[in-house]
Every structure is written in structure tokens, then in C-alpha cells.
FIKEGU-144979 format. One record per residue: residue in one letter; x, y, z of N, C-alpha, C in turn. Coordinates in steps of 0.2 Angstrom, whole numbers, padded with zeros to 4 digits, always signed. Example, Ala and Ser with C-alpha at 12.3 -4.5 7.8 and 13.67 -1.06 7.14 Angstrom:
2
A+0066-0028+0039+0062-0022+0039+0066-0016+0039 S+0064-0011+0035+0068-0005+0036+0064+0000+0039 
% end
This chain:
161
M-0101+0018-0014-0093+0016-0013-0090+0019-0007 T-0086+0017-0005-0084+0021+0002-0076+0016+0002 L-0071+0016+0003-0063+0016+0003-0062+0016+0010 R-0058+0010+0009-0051+0012+0017-0046+0012+0017 I-0043+0017+0020-0036+0015+0017-0030+0016+0022 V-0026+0010+0023-0022+0009+0027-0015+0008+0027 A-0011+0014+0032-0007+0014+0031+0000+0011+0033 T+0004+0006+0032+0009+0002+0036+0018+0004+0037 G+0017+0010+0029+0024+0011+0029+0027+0012+0024 G+0032+0008+0023+0036+0008+0017+0039+0012+0015 T+0042+0013+0011+0047+0020+0006+0043+0024+0006 F+0036+0026+0003+0031+0027+0004+0030+0031+0008 D+0030+0029+0012+0031+0037+0018+0035+0039+0021 K+0042+0034+0021+0048+0038+0022+0047+0046+0022 H+0052+0047+0029+0053+0056+0026+0063+0054+0025 Y+0063+0062+0023+0071+0063+0023+0073+0067+0028 D+0078+0062+0031+0082+0070+0035+0090+0071+0035 E+0087+0076+0036+0094+0081+0030+0100+0079+0034 I+0099+0081+0042+0105+0080+0046+0108+0074+0046 A+0105+0068+0045+0107+0064+0045+0108+0059+0039 G+0106+0064+0035+0106+0059+0027+0104+0053+0027 A+0096+0052+0030+0096+0044+0030+0088+0046+0031 L+0082+0041+0027+0078+0040+0027+0075+0037+0034 G+0067+0039+0034+0064+0036+0042+0058+0040+0043 F+0055+0037+0047+0048+0035+0048+0046+0042+0052 G+0040+0049+0051+0037+0053+0055+0030+0054+0055 A+0027+0057+0055+0022+0057+0054+0018+0054+0048 S+0015+0053+0046+0011+0050+0039+0010+0053+0033 H+0011+0053+0028+0011+0059+0024+0004+0056+0019 L+0000+0052+0021-0008+0051+0018-0014+0056+0019 Q-0014+0058+0023-0018+0064+0025-0019+0071+0020 D-0010+0072+0018-0008+0077+0012-0009+0072+0005 V-0006+0067+0005-0007+0062-0002-0016+0062-0003 I-0020+0060+0002-0024+0060-0001-0030+0067-0004 K-0027+0071-0001-0028+0078-0002-0027+0081-0010 R-0021+0077-0012-0017+0083-0017-0021+0076-0025 A-0021+0070-0021-0023+0066-0026-0034+0068-0028 R-0034+0071-0025-0043+0074-0024-0046+0069-0027 I-0045+0064-0021-0049+0058-0020-0060+0058-0017 T-0063+0058-0020-0068+0064-0018-0073+0055-0017 V-0073+0050-0017-0077+0045-0015-0074+0046-0005 P-0079+0044+0000-0076+0045+0007-0071+0041+0006 A-0067+0043+0010-0062+0036+0012-0059+0040+0020 T-0060+0032+0023-0055+0033+0029-0052+0029+0030 L-0046+0035+0035-0038+0032+0034-0037+0030+0042 Q-0033+0023+0040-0032+0021+0046-0023+0020+0047 E-0021+0023+0052-0014+0023+0051-0011+0016+0056 L-0009+0012+0054-0005+0006+0057+0003+0007+0059 P+0008+0005+0065+0012+0006+0066+0017+0007+0055 L+0019+0013+0056+0024+0012+0050+0033+0009+0052 L+0031+0005+0046+0038-0001+0045+0042+0002+0039 D+0046-0001+0038+0050-0004+0034+0044-0009+0033 S+0044-0013+0027+0043-0018+0026+0048-0022+0028 L+0052-0023+0026+0059-0028+0027+0058-0029+0036 D+0056-0025+0039+0054-0024+0049+0051-0028+0050 M+0043-0032+0047+0037-0035+0047+0037-0038+0049 Q+0035-0042+0055+0035-0048+0055+0029-0053+0054 D+0026-0059+0058+0017-0062+0055+0015-0058+0059 H+0017-0057+0065+0011-0052+0070+0008-0044+0068 D+0013-0041+0063+0012-0036+0061+0008-0038+0052 R+0010-0041+0051+0005-0044+0046-0002-0047+0050 Q-0001-0052+0054-0010-0049+0058-0014-0046+0060 R-0009-0038+0060-0012-0035+0061-0015-0030+0056 V-0012-0031+0050-0015-0028+0044-0023-0032+0043 L-0021-0038+0043-0026-0044+0040-0031-0041+0045 D-0032-0040+0051-0035-0039+0056-0040-0032+0055 A-0036-0028+0054-0038-0020+0050-0043-0022+0044 C-0041-0025+0040-0044-0027+0035-0051-0031+0036 S-0049-0036+0040-0058-0039+0041-0063-0036+0046 K-0058-0031+0049-0064-0026+0051-0065-0020+0050 A-0064-0019+0045-0066-0011+0040-0073-0015+0038 A-0077-0009+0037-0085-0009+0037-0084-0009+0030 E-0078-0007+0026-0081-0004+0017-0079-0009+0015 P-0078-0011+0009-0081-0016+0002-0073-0016-0001 A-0070-0010-0001-0065-0008-0004-0057-0007+0001 I-0054-0008+0001-0047-0009+0005-0040-0006+0000 V-0038+0001+0004-0030+0002-0003-0026+0002+0003 I-0019-0004+0003-0016-0004+0008-0009-0001+0007 I-0005+0002+0009+0000+0005+0008+0007+0004+0012 H+0010+0000+0006+0015-0005+0009+0022-0005+0008 G+0026-0006+0011+0033-0008+0007+0034-0012+0003 T+0039-0009-0003+0037-0015-0008+0042-0022-0008 D+0046-0022-0003+0052-0026-0001+0047-0034+0002 T+0040-0031+0006+0037-0040+0007+0031-0039+0006 M+0030-0036+0002+0022-0032-0002+0018-0039-0004 R+0021-0043-0007+0020-0049-0012+0017-0056-0003 E+0022-0056+0003+0019-0057+0006+0015-0056+0013 T+0012-0051+0012+0006-0048+0017+0002-0051+0011 A+0002-0047+0005-0003-0050+0001-0006-0057+0001 A+0001-0062+0003-0003-0068+0005-0004-0070+0009 V-0006-0066+0013-0009-0067+0021-0016-0066+0019 L-0015-0060+0016-0024-0059+0014-0027-0061+0010 G-0024-0065+0004-0027-0067-0002-0031-0075+0001 Q-0024-0079+0007-0027-0085+0010-0033-0082+0014 A-0036-0076+0017-0041-0076+0022-0047-0077+0017 K-0048-0074+0013-0054-0074+0008-0057-0072+0009 L-0055-0066+0011-0062-0061+0016-0066-0058+0012 G-0068-0059+0006-0073-0053+0001-0071-0048+0001 K-0068-0045+0002-0068-0037+0001-0061-0040-0007 T-0063-0030-0008-0057-0030-0014-0051-0026-0008 I-0045-0030-0011-0041-0026-0007-0034-0026-0012 V-0032-0019-0012-0027-0018-0015-0020-0013-0011 L-0016-0018-0014-0008-0017-0008-0005-0011-0013 T-0004-0008-0012+0003-0002-0016+0008+0001-0011 G+0014+0004-0016+0017+0009-0011+0022+0012-0017 A+0027+0012-0015+0033+0018-0020+0038+0015-0019 M+0042+0015-0025+0051+0015-0024+0051+0019-0025 I+0050+0029-0022+0052+0033-0020+0050+0036-0017 P+0053+0039-0012+0047+0041-0007+0043+0046-0009 Y+0036+0048-0007+0034+0051-0009+0033+0060-0009 E+0037+0062-0001+0042+0069-0002+0046+0070-0005 I+0050+0066-0009+0054+0068-0015+0053+0067-0022 A+0055+0071-0023+0054+0071-0032+0054+0067-0035 N+0049+0066-0043+0049+0060-0046+0047+0054-0043 S+0044+0055-0036+0039+0049-0035+0036+0047-0038 D+0036+0040-0037+0029+0035-0039+0022+0034-0033 A+0024+0039-0030+0020+0037-0023+0013+0040-0025 L+0010+0044-0029+0007+0048-0028+0002+0046-0036 F+0006+0043-0038+0005+0042-0045+0001+0033-0043 N+0002+0028-0040+0003+0022-0037-0004+0022-0034 F-0006+0026-0029-0010+0030-0023-0017+0029-0027 G-0017+0035-0032-0021+0035-0036-0023+0031-0039 F-0020+0026-0043-0021+0021-0046-0024+0015-0045 A-0024+0014-0038-0024+0011-0034-0033+0012-0029 C-0033+0018-0029-0038+0021-0024-0044+0020-0033 G-0044+0021-0039-0047+0019-0043-0049+0011-0044 V-0043+0007-0045-0043+0000-0046-0048-0003-0040 A-0046-0002-0035-0049-0005-0029-0059-0004-0029 Q-0059+0003-0034-0068+0001-0034-0070-0002-0039 T-0066-0004-0043-0067-0007-0048-0069-0016-0049 L-0062-0017-0047-0059-0024-0046-0066-0029-0040 P-0067-0035-0045-0071-0041-0041-0067-0040-0032 A-0072-0044-0028-0067-0046-0022-0061-0050-0023 G-0055-0047-0019-0050-0053-0021-0045-0047-0017 V-0040-0051-0018-0030-0047-0016-0028-0045-0023 Y-0026-0039-0023-0021-0037-0030-0018-0034-0026 V-0010-0033-0033-0006-0027-0031-0004-0024-0035 A-0005-0015-0036-0005-0011-0040+0000-0007-0038 M+0006-0008-0045+0014-0004-0044+0013-0004-0052 N+0018+0002-0052+0019+0005-0063+0014+0004-0064 G+0008+0005-0062+0002+0004-0068+0000-0001-0071 Q+0000-0005-0066-0003-0013-0070-0004-0018-0062 I-0010-0021-0064-0013-0023-0059-0009-0032-0056 F-0009-0033-0052-0006-0043-0051-0012-0046-0047 G-0014-0051-0047-0013-0054-0043-0010-0056-0037 W-0012-0056-0032-0008-0057-0026-0005-0063-0025 D-0006-0071-0030-0001-0075-0030+0003-0076-0035 K+0001-0070-0042+0007-0070-0047+0011-0063-0050 V+0014-0062-0043+0016-0056-0042+0024-0056-0039 E+0029-0055-0044+0035-0054-0040+0038-0045-0041 K+0042-0044-0036+0047-0038-0036+0052-0041-0040 N+0054-0037-0046+0060-0037-0049+0066-0033-0049 R+0069-0035-0040+0075-0031-0039+0078-0027-0044 A+0082-0029-0047+0085-0027-0053+0083-0021-0058 A+0077-0021-0059+0074-0018-0065+0068-0014-0061 G+0068-0012-0055+0063-0009-0049+0057-0009-0053 V+0055-0015-0053+0047-0013-0057+0046-0020-0052 F+0036-0019-0054+0034-0029-0052+0033-0032-0059 Q+0031-0036-0057+0028-0040-0066+0026-0045-0061 T+0022-0049-0070+0022-0057-0065+0026-0061-0065 R+0023-0066-0061+0028-0069-0058+0026-0078-0062 
% end
């Protein structure tokens, strides 16, 4: 089994700028995350332009779809912002690529204490190796089909739609 990890941004990959007091993007955290998670299966990291998912447009989702279509690996983990994860999952699900694609993200950035990023990443990598072909969202220790998930903004969790 080999994995492709596709970084698209989202809260997971944001950095805190102490001077501005704001979150933004710098270099991806994913190289460090892969090392900390001690992933032992061969994994290829592909970094797409890092975006807040609220800023994602159709052409950005097409770029994610193209990356998945061209990937040689049978299992793909996509790091994505949580606000529009479902929309990107729908584009991928409707494409029926015949691969196992798992989208995950974080409610708290990786570099901030008590982040859920490392757990969600490890969980997504694990289930991507065991689930049948299809598109899934892995958040909060649960797996959801791409067409059966929603973000409960009030509770800060993903749930069955």
C-alpha cells in the first residue's frame, strides 16, 4: 500500500502571526506532521496552493480532482479546510475515480496547543488504507460518506447528514 497526501490548506495548515495577531499561510506543516505521526507506509506529499476553504473556487476543486485523477497511489488523504470540505468531497465523489480518497482537516491549527490536526491526520491515513474505493470524510474519530456528512458549526463537529 502506498499513500498520496494532498495538502490544500485549511485551518490545519495555518500559522499564527504573533505580530499581526492573525492566522495565515506559510510553509505547509505536512512534512513535520508526517514525521510526528510516524507514518511507515510509503507516502508522497503533494502541495497544492494553500487556501482557506472559504476561498476555494470551482477551479481550485478541479485542481484537487486533477491531482487525485493523476495520482498513481490507490489511497489518497486530502488535508482540507473544514468549511467547504463537503463541497470538494462531492466533486470527487461524483467523479468516481475508483480510488480511496479521505478528506480530513482540523478545527484548531496544527501548531496550536490541543489541535486535533495530528489525530485527524493519523486517523485518515489509517482508514485510507482499509476502506474500499470511494470518497470519505474522516473527522472527530468518525468516517462519513461524502454525500452523508455535514459540519455542525454550533457544536464544532462533523456529523451524519
